N, C-alpha and C positions, 0 to 999 in steps of 0.2 A: 516569513518573507526574507528573500536574500537582499542583505543591506550592502552598500558600496563599501561600507567600512571593513565587513567580512573580506571582501576581495582583496582590498589593500593588505590584510591581516594575513591572507593566504600568500600572498606575494612575499611578505617579508619572513615567513617561517621558514627554517632550513628544511631542505630537500632531502629525506631519507627514503631508502627503499622499504618499503613495507612488506612484513612477513607474514605468510599465510599460514594458519593452523589447520592443520588437517585431522580431521575426525580419524577415530580409530578405526572406523569400517572403511576409510578410505586410505589405510595405510599402504595397501599394497597396489593403490593406483600408481599411474605414471606422476611423477613430480612435474609441475608446470615450469617453463622457463621464465617467466614473469609475474608480479602480482596481477598484472592486467589479464593475462591468459586465464588466470584462475578466477577473477571476477567475471569476467566474460562466460566462463564455464557455468557458474552458479550465480547468476544475476540475483536470484531472490533470496540468496543468504548474505548479501553484503550490504554495509552500511554505506550512505551516500558519501560520508567522508573517506572511505577507504578507495572507492572510485576515483574521488578526486585525486588523494595522494598518489595511486597508481599512475594516473595521467602524467602527474608533475613529474614522477620519478622518470617515466619512459621519456619524456620531453628532453631531459637531460643526457639519457643513456643510449637512446636509439636514433639511429638516422632519421632526417625530417620524412622521407618517402614512407617509412615504416610508422612513422607516427600519424600520418594522415590515412593510412590503411586501418590503424587500428581504431581511430576517431570514428571513420566511417562504419566500422563493424560495430562499435559502441552506440552509435546514434541509431543503427537497426535494431541492436538487440535488447536494450535495456528502456523500460518504461520511463514516461516524462517524471515520475516522481524520483528517479535516481539522476536523470539528466539535467534537473533544474538547477542542482546544485554545482553542477560543473560549468554551466551556461555562462556565466558571469567571468570566470576564469578563463576560459576558452576564448570568449570575445576579446578580453583584454591580452591575450596570448597572441591574437591574430591582429590587431589594430594598434596594439600599443597602450601603455596606460595613459590616462587624461592630463597627467602632470608632465608628459613627454619624457620620464625617465625610461620606460621600457619601450623599445621600437617594435616589438611584436616581429611579425613575419615583412617587415619593412618593403611594404607592398609598393612604396613610391620610388623606390630603386631597382626592383625586380624587373627585368626585361628578358624576353623571349630569346633574342639572339646572344645575350651573354649566359645567361643559366637556364638553356630550354629545358632540362628535367624538372626542375624546381619551379618553374614557371608555368608549365604545363599541368603539375599536381595543384597547385595553387588555383588556377583559372577554374579546374575541373570541381574542387572543393568548394569554393566562392560562388560558383554560376548560380544564377535566379533559380535554376532547376537544379542545383547540386545538393550533396550532402548536409551543408549547413543551413540552407535555407529550409531542408526537411527538418533538421532539428527545431530551428523556428517555429514552424508550423505545428511540430509535435507538440511543443511547449504552449503553442497557442491556444491549442483545443482544449487545453486544461485551465485556463484563464490563471497563469501564474504572472505575477508582477514582480518586477525588481526596480531598485533604488537607483536613482540616477542623481548625482549631487548638482544641485542649483548653481554652486560657486564655478561650475566649468562651462556654463551659457554664456552666449554672447553678452556685451556688456549690458544694452538696454534691457535686455530680457532679465538678467541678473537684478538690475537696480530695482525694477519693477516690483518683481516677486520678494525681493528682500523689504521692499516698502509695503508689501501686503497688498499690492493692486494687481490683479490678474491681467497679464498681457493680453493685447488685442487678439494675437493669432488663437485659433481653435485648438491648435496643437498642444496647448498647456492646459487646457481645461479640464476641470475633475482630475487634475494629475497631482497638483501640488497638495505636498503632505508638511503641514506646520508642526513644529515641535512647541512645545509649552514655554519655552525660554523666549518665542519670539522669532525673529528674522535669521537667527544664526541657524546651521545646521538643518537647512531646508533640502529636501529631496522630492524628485518628481517619481510617482509610481508608474512605471512604464510596462508595457505588455512586450512579449518576447520582440516581436517585430519592430515595434519604436525603440526597443532596447538596442538592438542589432543596427538599426540604421542610424540611431544617435553617434554609436560609437564609429561606425564605418564614416560619416560626414566630418565629425570632429578630428579624425586622424589627419586630415588634410591641414588643419590649424594647430591642434596641438603639438603635433610632431616638431623636431627643431628644423629649421631651413636645411637643404641641402648644401653641403659646402661647395664653395665655387670651384674648387679643383676637380670636384668628381662632374665630368661632363654627361648628365643624364638627358636624354631626350624624353620631355614628358609625355608626349603622345604614345610612346613604345612602352612606358611602364605599366605595370599589372594595376595600379590603383586607377589611372585615366581610364584604361579599357574596362575595368569594372563598372566604373561609373557610366560609361557607355552601353553597357551590357543591361544594368539594371534600369536605364531611362529608356531603352527599346523596348524593355520587358513590362515594365509598369506604367510606361507612357505610350502605348502603341498606336503607330499611324494607320495600322490596318487590324480590323478586326477588333477584339475586347483582350482584357487583361486575362491570360491564363487561369482556370479555375483551380482551386486547392485541392480537389477531390483524389489527387494524386498523392497528397501528403499522407503521412503516416498516420493512422487513427481514423482515416477515412470520412471525416468531418469537414466541412467548411468553416473554420474558425473566423470569428469577428468579434472585434470589441464591444461588449455591450455598453450601454450607458452606466456612468459611474458618478457617484455623489463625491463633492470635495471631503477631505478627511476632518477638516474643519472648518465651518463657514467664516467667509472674511469679515461678516459684519462684526464679528465677536472682537475683533480687535479694537473696535471703536474709532474707525479711520475717519477721515474729512470727506472723504470722496464718496459721500453717500450714495448720490444719484449714480454715480458711475458703476459703485459697486452692486447696486440694484439690478442696474442693467445687465451687468456681467452674471450676476446670479440667474437671471430669469434666462439667460441663454445656455446656461451650462446642461439644463437637462436635455436640451434639444441635440446635443451631440451625438451625431450617429445614432439618432431615436428613429431616424426614418429606414424602414428595412432595406429601401431600395439602395441606401448609402452602402451597405454590404458589399456591393458589388464592385465597387472600386475604392475602398477603405484604404487598402495598401498602397493606390496610385497617391491618392490625397496625401496620405501621411508622409510617403517618399519626398513628394515636392515640396510640401510644407518643412520636412525637416531640413532639406537641402537649402531653401532659401533662408531659412532662420539661422543655420549655422555657418553659410558662406557669404550671407549678405547683409545680416542684421546686427550689424556691428555699430551703426550710426542711426540715431533717433534724428528728428528734426531740429529738437533743441540741442543736441550735442552737435550737430551740423554748424548751426547757426553760432555757436561757442567756438567752433573750430575755425570761423573766419578769422579771427583773431592772428595776428603772427605771432604772438607769445605763447598760444595755446600747445598744448602738448599731445600728441598723438597717442588715443587709447587704444588703436589696433593698426597695424600695417600689413597690408596683403602682400603676398609674394606674386612673382611672375607665375610660378606653377599654380598658385591659388587662383589667378586670373584666367589662365587658359581652361582650368578645369568649369569655371563659371561660364566661361564662352560657350564650353562643350553643351553645358545645360541651357543656355539660351537658344543655342542652334535647335537643340531636341524639343523644344517648348513652341517655337515656331513651326517646326514639322508638325508637331502633335496637335496644335491649335488650327493649322491650316489643314489638317486632314478631314475636317468637316466636309460634308457634301454641299454643295451651293445651297439646296434646298433646305439645309439643315443650318447653315449660317447667316441665312436671311433674317432681318428683323422679325418678320412674322412668325418665325419659327418659336420664338418664345412663348406663344399663346398657346401653341401645340403641345401634346404630350412627347417628350422626348426622353430618351435614355438617360441615366446620371452619366455615364461616360460622355455623352455628348454635350450636356450641360457643363460638365468639368471641363472639356477642350475649351468651350466659351467662355469660362470664368478663369481659367488657369492665370494667363497672363496679366490681365487688369487687375484680378482681385489679389494675387498673392505676392507677384514679382515686382510690378512696377514702381512702387513707392521706396522699397528698399533698394531695389536696383538703382535708382536714380541718386539716392543719397550716396549710396557704394561709390558710383561714377564721380559724383561731385567731389568726393575727398581724394579720390585717384587722380583727377584732374588737376587738384589745387596742391597736393602733396608730394606725388611721385617724382623721383629724380629727373632732371632735364638731361637724360640720356636716351639710348636707343632701345633699353628696356621697356620704355612706354609704348613701344610697338604692341605688346601684348594687350595693354588696355586699349589702345586706339581699336584694334581688331575685333575686340568683344564689344565695344561702342557701336562700331558699324556694321556687326552682325545683328544686334539687336535693331538697328534703324532700318534694316531691309529684310523686313518678313517675306516679302515676294521672292526672294532667293530661295526658299524653303517650300514654297507653295507646290502641290502636286502638278498643277497646271502652269507652272511658269515657261516662259519662252527660252527658247535657246539663246545663250549671251550672243549680243552684237559684237560687231567689231569696235575697233578703239575710234573709228570715225564716224560711227553710227551706233552709239548705245541705245540699249531698249527703253522703250518708254515704260514710264510706271503708270500702271491703269488707276483710273480713277475710283475704282472699288477701294483702295488702299487710302483714299482720303480720311475716313473716320479714324483708322491708326494713326495717320501723323498727326491729326488735331488732337486725338486724346493722348498723345505722347509728345506735345508740342515742346516743352521744355527740353526732352531729350535729344530734338534737334536744335533748337535756337539757342538756349542758354548754353549748352556743352559746346555748340559750335564756336560761341564766342570765348569761350574756356580755352578751347583748343588754340585761337588765334593768339591770345595772351602768351601760351606756351611758345607757338611757333616763333613770335617775335623775340624768345629770349633765347634761341637754340641757334647753334651753327649750321645754316643750310648749306654751306659748302660740303658739308659731309653727306654722302651718298645715303646713309641710314635716316637722316633728319628730312632730307630732300624728299625720298621715298614715301615717308608718313605724311607729310603735305601733299604729294600728289594723289596718295589713296583719299583722303578725306574730300580734296577737292573733285575727284573723280565721281565718288559715290553721290556728292550733292548737285553736281551737274546732269546727273541722269534726268533725261526730258519729262518734265511735268513734276518733278518733285520740288523743285524751288516753287513754282507757281502754288502748290499745296501747301508748303510751310507758310508762304506770304498770304494766302487764306485764311490760314488758321491764325495768323497773326492779327489779321482784320478782324475776325471774330473775337478774340480776345479785347483788342483795343477799341471794341464797338460801345458807344456809350449805351448804359441800361436806360431803356426806354420807361416812362412814366406811365405805364398800364397798370391796370388794377391787379390783375394775376401775378405781376411780378415785383410789386412793391414790397412784399413782406419777405422775399427769397432770402435764404442766408446761404452763403457757400460755406460748407464744412466738410472737413475731411472725411473720406470713406471709412466705415466701420467694417472691421474684419472679423466681428466676433460671430461664433456660431460655426457649423458646417457651411460649407459653400453652397450647400442645398437648402439653406433656410432661405426665405424669401428674399427676391432681390428688391432693390428700390425701384419705384415706378419708374418706367422708362422715360427717360427726357427726350424729347423730340427738338428742342430748342439747341441749335448747334453752337450757339454762342454762350449759353449757359454750361454746356458742357466742357467746353475749352476753359471757361473761366474756372469752373469748379474744380478742373483738373491742374490748373496752375495754382489755386490758392490752397487745395489740398496738399500739393508738395512742397509751397515756399511759404505758404502762411498768408493771411488776407492784407497784410502789411507790406509785402514784397514790392520790390521796385524792379520792374521788368524792362530790360533791355532788347528791343526789337533785333532781330538778326538783320532786317533790311531798314534798319534806322541809321541816322546819321553818324552814331557813336560807332556801331559795327562797321559801317561804310569807311570810316576813317582807319580803323584797324586793317580791314583789308587793302586799303591803299597803301599803308606801310609795308604790309607784308608784300603786296606786288612788288615796292620798291627794293626791299631787301632779297627778294628772288633775284630781280634784275642785278644788283650787287654781286650776290652770290655767283652769279653766272660767270661775272667778269673775274671774280676772284679765282674760283676754280681754274678757269683759262689760264690765267695769269701763274698761279701754281704749277700747272701743267707745263706752261713754257719755261718756266725757273727751272724746274726739274730736268727738263729735257736738254736745257743748255749746260747743265753741271757735268762735269765731266766725272768718270767712275772713281778715280783717286782724289777727289776734290776735298775729302774730308781729312785724309791722311797729309797733303800738301799742306793744307791751311794749318794743321798742327805743328808742322815743320815751319811754315811761315813764308812758303815758295808761292803762295797765291794771296790774291788781295783779301784783306779782312774787314769784313763789315762789321765794325765795333759798334754801329747804332742799331743793331739787331736786325730781323727780317720776320718773314710770316712765322706764327707759330706752327709747331708739329699739327698734322692734320690727317686723318687716317687716308685721304687723296696720296699721301706719300707713301705709304704702304702699299696701296691697291693699284698703282698705276694709271695708264691711259684709258683702259676700260672703265675704272672707276668714275674719271672725269666724263668719260662719254655717258655714263648712266645719269649721273649728277645732272648733266646739261638736259639730258631727256626729261628726267623727272620735272625739272623745275619748269622747263618750257611748256610741259603739257600742263603741269598744274597752274600757270600764269593763265594758259589758254581756258582753263576750266572756271578760273574766279572770274574770268571776264565775260563768260557765259552766264554764270550764276548771278552776278551783281551788275550786268550789263554795262561793264566799263567801255569806255570808249577806246579805238585804237590810238586816238592822239594822246588819252593819258598815260598810256603804256609807254608810246613811243618818246614821250617826254622824259620819262624815267630813264631810258637809254641815252638821249641825248646831254641829259643833265651828268650823268656818269661819264660820259665820254669827255665833256669838257674839262674835267678835272682829273683825267689820269694820262699819263704817257704811254708809249708803246708798251712797257713792260707792267704795267697795271701797278705800280707799286707807288705813285706820286700823289695819290689821290687823298685828299686830307678829310679826317672826320668832320662830321656835321657839327658846326658850333657857332656862336654868335659872337659879335664884336663888343665888349665891355670897356670899362674905364681903364682896366690894368691889362688888357689885351683879349686874347680869345677864349671864350668861355664854352664848355663843351654843354651840347644838349642831352637829353638822354638817349635819343638815337645815336649821338657820337660815342658815347660811354659803350653803348652795345656794340657799335661797329669796331672801337678798340679790343673790347673783350674777345669778340670772336675772329679778331684779324682780318676783317675786311677792309679796313683803312687805318693808316697811322701817319703820325706826325714825322718829319725827318728830324732826329734828336741828333744834335751834334755838340761834342764835348767842349765849353767854351771855359774851362779853367785852365790852370798851369798843367803843361804837359807833364811835366816832371812828377806832377801828383797825381797823374791817371790812376784808377785802379790796376791792380797787376794783372795782367791777361793770362788767358790759359796756354798762350804761346810762350811764356817768359817764365824764368826760374828767379821764384820770389826772394830767395836769399841774395842771390846775384844782384837782382835789381835794387834792394836796398842798400848792399854794400857799395854798388857804383854811385848811387845817389849821394850818400855822405861823403864818398870821395870826389865826386865833381861840385858838389856844396863848397868841400873845404878849398877846393882850387878857385871857384869864383870867388869866394870872400877875400882869398889870398891875393888874387892878380886881377881884382875888379878894374883898378885904374889902369895897368897896363893893357887889359883887353879893349877897354873904351878908348884909350888913344890910339891903338892900332886901327880900330875900325872908324875912326874919323879921318884917317888919311884917304887922300884922294888917288893915290897910284893903286897900281895892281896888288900890292901886297895889302893895303886896306881892302879891296873888294875881295880878296882870297878870304881874309879875317872875318869880314861881314858875311860872307856864304857859310861860314862854319860856326860863328859865334853868336849870330844875331838869329832869334827865333823865327824860322821860315813861316811866311804867311800871316804874321801877325797883325799888318795892316789892313789884311782883307778879311778878318774874322767881322761877324756881324753878330750883334747881340739881340736876340728876339724878345726879351723881356724888358719892357720900359723901367722895372723896378732895379734890374741888373743894371742897366745903363746908367742909371744915376748913381749907383754904389760906385762903378769901376771907371766912370768918366774920366778921372783924373789920374789914372794910374797906367804908369809906362815902365817897361823892362829894360833893363840894359844887356848888352852882350854878356853871353855866358856859355860855359862849355857843358854838352849833355853826353854823359857816355851810357845812357840806359840802352842804346842800340846793342851793346855787347853782352846784355841780359838775356837776349832772345834767343831761342832754339834755331832760328834761322841763321843767325850770324854764325853761332857756334858751329853748327853743322856744316855751313859753308867754309869756315876755316879748317874745320877737319878735313873736308873732302879736298881743300887744296893742298894740305900737308899730305894727304895720302896720295894724290897725283903727283905731287914735287919728289916724294919717295921711289915711285916708279923709274923715274929718270935720274938717281942718284944725287938729288938735291937735298941738302941738310935742313934742319929747321932754321939755323941762323940765315942762311942765304934766301931760302924761301920767304922769311920775314921781310928781309930787305927787299925782295922783287915785290911783295904784296905792297909795300909801304909805297915804293916807287911808282907802283901802276896807280894806286890811289891817288898820289899827288898828281899825276899826268891827268887823271879822271876829273879830280877836284878843279884843277886849273881850266879844263876845257868847260865846266859847267860854270865856272866863274865867268869866263868871257862870254858864254852865251846869255848869263842873266845879264850882264852889264849891258850888252848889245841889247836885248829886249826892253831894257829901262830906256834907253835913249829912242827907241821906236815908238813908246807910250805916249799918248797924247797929253 
């Protein structure tokens, strides 16, 4: 048996070109150009290790196209006995190592438009009907097994096997190999098809995430397209899975029933009843000859679901609700996009049943294994693991635009009617198509997917910047999907069935809601059909959340409060987007440069934070307004909000803002020491929806140095002015106390302007500074700004053009300023005389 340890050892050995010993009777024959050519010429004379060494050497020395051509010849010419030794190395060479060190052929970055030649070779080699799959079937016919380390399986599965508890999924039954030392060094004994699909699926997870600087479109990559081809091949919507008769060997390989290498009971575990149930099911795995028809389809789906979704168990999910919990697995955006592709294929696969096959009465009639598999695929293999996966993403994904991938995956699962063969043509925006009543069972049996995740999305939306077009689009997409005619009614009906009290009737008194068991093949007998819709909905909720769950109805008062808050924020975001647009339109092109020089007004109290509206312009504002307007209308339809409620938000917003949209205050309440922000007010400040008008209340001389000032010069001028004020304080006070023109002139320059009009907003500060007054003083800080220095420099340059020297220019400037200051003094005194 080939072990994974041997694979790792092959990878670490130095690669040397092997030499071929030529017998004497062949001494006059042509000499071969490479060891691989010699091996292919005499395959019956070669040792397996020699073939592996030859392929390793050629993988370094030959171009990629030639390597693939040689591999195709090797697969066709060599028997399975020699091929099984190169199979683990070849799989690792293609998909990379499980530890992520080797990237293999790097299928996640290979694109047809960038590398068309390599892309075409790879897609042909790895096609479901290509040479690699022929190698798999060739080895499958001989019943070879390959070791796969349990340590690289998803967390819940690895923990279960290491505790000697057989996982629920039939994928692992009869495959676990225990070592005499216990839980360390466990392996799965996989057949070639399983081994290949395990590596293919895990390469999406184990390989390092793509660098941010590398802009790769996932849907154009070889890996994504191969997933699509495998799903279309093994989960066909028309016809059946292509047979294996075309594979080398002429037989149709199928995995026979296997027994575990060591019985679980021999470890003396405490889970006796559970283990007995598992052992009793192990002998039935693939025991039905009819299952051989679709064993590849079943294996492919189970591997994809286990490797991509089964990273969270119900117990792990409940622990992750703690804010201090550490994430055990973090999916990437690429991972989510591939899962969405899987869900879309599964809906199309399940909906390809003919109407007579999909009806409940079809269960009692003889149906083919493929038809039964279509009916069981989503509820039996996908639903629970997908729900936990989505719950984790909704709770832990960053609050940025990348959440769009998770959102679209969720919405794709919620709309199986989009992938039905008899789907109607999409309706216009004004009249969306109605959801048929035949989908009511799906909605009821996936109630939490609709209701609890919708509430989770509301909580996310309330913490995002809805002024951003990308976030506004996500709110619009969710609202549009849930506003489809008849969908909200079906969800509400499902909630009523769940909240319906248990009737005290004899046949319902002893029923227990238990999680569905997934042991055995899907062809094992189904539980008796439950016709009670209320019981089916409750069983669904309790199986996913546990019997002690606290359910928050989507149409209950708590969720309605969240919807009203979201509607209020949508209204505020629309006004904010318009305000930012108006502000950007009024700003001149050279505003920032002139502000740096000091020739335009400085807003030292701040303004709206940066937003992607600033980068995208008026078209972005139009899109944001359109998305939010439609989202508000869809929310009104779903939750039957009145026009008066929505109008109230607009009127309340209009009373607190001026024409520029910048004077609206954050939401707050009045406390003993002043205004106290509410949670809504904190959200408004963080996202720039509202702000306080902050004004500096301290000594102007001690303000922080601005970006338009020279720091060293400001500090020097402050020390100089402070020395003058201390030295001549008495003289300046005497001058300012005079009632003639000289006193007015000195008061204009030496008294702090606007001191009497300052208002202190905080009651605490008012008590602290109530008795503090300032005397006349000189301020030279204006000489430290770039505006003043550049103005003086321009004045001297202009004077030099008229042959005026620096000294005469200085005198002229001084005289001009004295005249200007005298005029301002007279105007100031006259204004004071007319004040009441």
